[in-house]
N, C-alpha and C positions, 0 to 999 in steps of 0.2 A: 600605581597599580602593580601588583606582583606579576612577574613573568616566569614562565616555566618552559624549559626546553626538553623535548623528548628526543634523545639522540640515539645514534647507532641503530636506526631502523633499517633492516636488511633491504626491504622493498616498500616504497611508499606510493600508494595510489592517490594521486591528487585530483584526477578527473579534469585537469587543466592541460590541454595539449600544448600550451606554450611552455610548459615546464618539462624537465626530464627528457624522456626519449621521444617526445613529439607525437606519441600516439594519443588516442582519445583518453586513455588512462593517465597520461602524463607521469609515467613511472620514474621515480628517482631512486637510485640505488645508494645504499649506505647514507641514508637521509636523516634529517632532523626537522622537527616542527616546533615553532615557538608559539605559545599561548599567552595572551594577555587578557585578563578578564574573561569575557565569554567569546572572544574572537581569536582566530588564527592571524598572527601578525607577520610570520616569516616561515618559508619552507625552502629547503635546499639541501646541499650536501652537508653531511654531519661535520666535516672538517671546517666548514665555513660558518657554522652557527654562531650568532652573536652571543655575548655574555648575558646571562639571565640570573634571576634571583634563585631559581631552583633548577635542578637538572635530574632527569630520570633517564637511566640507561635502558633502552629497549632490548639490548643484548641480542641483536640479530633477529628480532621478531619482525614480521610484516605489519604495516599499518594501513588501514583503509578508512574512508569516511563512514560515519554511522549510517546504518541502513535506514532508508526512508520507505516505510510501509504505507503506501497510499491507498490501501483498500482493506478495511476490516469491519467487522460487525460485532462489537464487544459488549454492547449494552443488552444483555440477555440473562435469563435464568434457566436452570435445568440443562439437560443435555439430550442427545438423540441417539443414545447407545443402541437401543433396540432397532431403530431405523438403519443405522450403520451395519449392524449385524445382519439384518435382512438383506441389505443391498449387497453385502459381501457373500450372501448366500444365493444371489441371483436376481433379486428384484431391482428394477431400474430406478434411477434417481428422478424425482419429479418435484417441481417447485412447491407443490401443496404441502410438503412436509414442514414448511415454515409455520403452519398453523399450530403445530405442537409447541414450538418455542413461543409463539404469541401468547398462548394460554398460560405458560409458566411465567413469562415476563410480566404479564398483567397482574399476576397474583403475588409477585415479589415486592418487597419494600424498597424504597429508595436506597436504604443503607445496604441491603443485599446486592442490589444492582451495582452500586458504586464500588463495593468491595470486590465484586467479580471483575469489574474493569481494571481496578488497581492490581489484582492478582495476575491477570493476563498481561498487563503492561510490564509488570516486574519480570515476568517470565520472558517477555520479548526483549527487555533491556539487557538481561543476562546473556542474550544471544546477539547483542549488538545493535538492536533497533533503537534509534534515538529520536526519530520523528514518526508519528503515525497519524493516519486519518481513521475516524470511526463514524458509524452511521446509526441513526435510529432505524426503525423498520420492524420491530417486534412488539409494537404497541397497537398501532393501527386505529387508535382513537385520538381525538384531539388532545385529551389530557395525557394519555400515555406516550404519545410521540413527543409532546413538549417536554415532559419530564425526562425522557430518554436523552434529549438534546441538552437539557440542563446538566444532567449527570455527566454526559460525555465532555461538556465544556469545563468541568472541574479538572479534567485530565489532559486535554489537548485543545489547541486552537483550530485544528483541522476537523471540523464537525460538519456532518452531512445529514440533511433532512431526507429521509427515505420513507416517507409515508406511503409511497407507491412501490412497496416491496412486493406485495400481492394485494388482491382485492380483499378487504377485511371480511372475515367470516360473518360479520354483522350485516354485510351488504352482498351476500352471496347471490341473491336474486336481483340485485340492482347495481351492476358495476358502473353504470353511468352516474348513479347517485354518489358512488364512492369517489369517482374522479372529481365530481363537484365538491365533495368534502375536502379532498386533498388539495385542490386548487383554491378553496375558499377558506372556511373557518380554520382548518388544520394549518394551512399555510400562514395565515395571520398569526396564529399562536406560536408557530415554530420558527418563522423567519428571523426573529430577533436573536435566536440562539444558534444559528448555523451560518456557515460560510458558503456551503454548497447545497445543491439539490440533485437528487439521483432518482432514477426510475428503473425498474426491472422490465425491460422491453423484451418480452418472450411469450411464447405460447404458454397459456396457463397463468399469465400475469397481465401485462398491458401491451396492447397493439401499438403500431406506429402512430396512429392519430391520437390515441390517448396519451402516449409518451410525449408527443410534441406539445399537446395542450398543457401537460403538467410542467414540463421544463420551461416552456414559454412563460407560464404564470410565475414560476419561481424566479426567472430572470427579471421579470418586471418588479419583483420585490427585492432585487439586489443580490440574489443567490446565483452563483455561477453553475452551469450544468456539468454533470458527469452522467454516465449511463452504463448500466449493465446491458451489454450488447452481444448478441449472437453466441450465447453460451451453449444452449441446448439444440439450436437449429439455425438454419439460415433465416435472416429476417432483416427488417429495416433499421435496426439499432445503430449500426456503424455509420450508415449514410446520414441518419438523423444527427448523430453526434457531430459529424463534420459540418453539416449544414448549420447547426446552432453554435458552432465553435466551442463545443464541450471541451473541457480540459482533458478528459480521458474517456475512452471507450474501453470498458473492462470486460474481460474474458476473451472475446475475439477468437472463439474456437472454430466457428463455421463461417468462412469468409469466401465471397466470390472474388474474381479478379478485380471487379469494379470497387469492392470494399477495400481491397489491398491498395489499389491505386489511390483511392481517396485518402487513406491514412498516410500513404507515402508523400502526398502532395499538400496535406493540410497541417494544421497546428495541433490537432488532437492526438494525444499520446495513446498508443495501444498498450494497455496494462494487462499483462498475462498473469494468470493465477494458477500455477501448476498444482498447488495443493488440492484444488477442486477436482482436477482430472484424476489425480492420484486416488482421492477418496471416493470417487464415483465410478472409477474404471471407464472413464469417457475418453473420447478421442483427444489426443494432445494438440494444443495450438501449434501452428507451424511458425515458430519465431523466425526461422531462416527466410521464409518467404516474405515476411514483413520487413526484416532488416535489409534484404536485398532490394526491396522497393523503396528504401529510404525512410521508412517509418521510424519514429522515435518509440522505443519499447521500454516499458517499465516492468519490473517483477515485484509482486506483492503476495502476501499470504492468503488474503481472503478469509482471515480467521473468523470462523463462525461455527456454531454447534452442529450444523447439518451437513454441509458439503465439504468443509475444509477446516477441521478442528486442529490447526497447527498455528503456532505463533513464531515459527522458526524460518526466518529468511534464508539462513544457510541451507536448510533442507530444500527450499524452493530453488535456490541456485543450483544445487546438485541435480534436481529433477530437470531444470531447464537445459543444463548441459547434456545430461544423459538422454533425454527424451524429446527435446524441442528444437534441437539443431543449433543451439547457441554455443559459442566458444566460452571458455572461462572468463576471458576479458570482457566479452559482451554481457555476460550474466552479472558480473560484479558492477559494471557501469549501470546496467538497467535497475539493479537493486539499490543504487545510491543516487546517481545523477538522474537516472530515468524516473525514479520515484519523485524526485524533486520537481522534474518537469511536469509530471502528472498533477502536482499540486501548484504548479506555476510559481515555484520558489527558486530564487537564485542564491540564497544565503546558506543553503544546506546541500548535502550530497557531494561536496567537494572539500578538499583540504588545500586552500590557497588563501593568501592574505585578504582579509575582509570577510571571509566566510565564518559562520558560527563554528565554534570549536567543538565539533562532534567528531570524535576520533575513536577508533577501535584497534586495539593491538591483538594480533593473532598469535597463538602459540604455534607458529609455523613461519618459515622464511618467505612465503609467497602467498598472495591471495588465491592462487590456483588451488591450494590445498582445500579450500572450501568445497570444491567439486571433487578433488582427488581423494579426499578422506571423508566421504559422506557419513553423517551421523556422529562424527567425533566432535566433542565440545571444544572448539579451537579458540573461542573468545577468552582472552586472558585479562583484559582491562578495557573499560569504556569511559570516555569523557563525554559529557553532554553539556553544552553551553559553558565549556571550560572547567566544569567540575567533574572530578573523578567519581563516578557513581558505581562502578563495578571494579 
């Protein structure tokens, strides 16, 4: 099998504290990485790199693991430009805007939806994202949710059933009936096409009891829970996530001390989505509070047409450092290893022997430039599974 060495990397983020400087980032200066097939087989100082079939000189660029975007909503049609314009003119964000996207998505063909997913993924890949999760949630009928998951599965293995995004407009007067649908026929149709189950536990969507019933039903079908929790208000979502061993509680904007303690002591990752706060002018999540409590934090885009229409993890890193109390080191870890933890994966989000060869070269000498130079397209090359794709 052919081997390739990327040498003369000014600063390499490995996310392996046993390497380099011993910090969580495991930084190695003047480093090299050896790729064989789809795996990393060696990392270390460039001067000590073994002989390989091919050599690429990074010429003093920094290298980081590919970003792991563990929360997105890419199976949709249309956009919500008018809603965004109204919100920027003073109207508050409400969950009900999702209905606009539901109508457009139901009307779109499979080909249109798949092309949209591919377009946004290519956009994300150019910005360094090599792994992503995406959800259903804009169909809200048995047929439309199942087809959304089938389409998502053409593009990623990290597929989430989100029939419980909001109560379907078809069941506006019968939310209990919709929960029965989500936990019954819709779940039966969707479970074979998904790895995860999610629910929007929020005022205007699903309360704690409904969310528990939905996630418990999904778990019985072999789907692992994740949850939209505490985005717009204080609520039971975070406590429920920890109780059910959800892989991730996402948003985590409005947290009590008990919520923070639970995340600090449990296995559930707190996934923060600063693009949503940026696009809705909402309160920023307090990442510092979570990190100081010992919580594992992930950073993701929440790419969706309503509340966070960005596919750029670098943009979210800059927001997290500027407005959420994270250091540049913490933000890069959360956007790589943190995202991997939110997907309960150990093969991605790091550059160390045995990991999948997902590698990003930056047109900068340090990962700190992702926050230091916000908005600048710093990604110069991307490898995914050992193949150079950008």
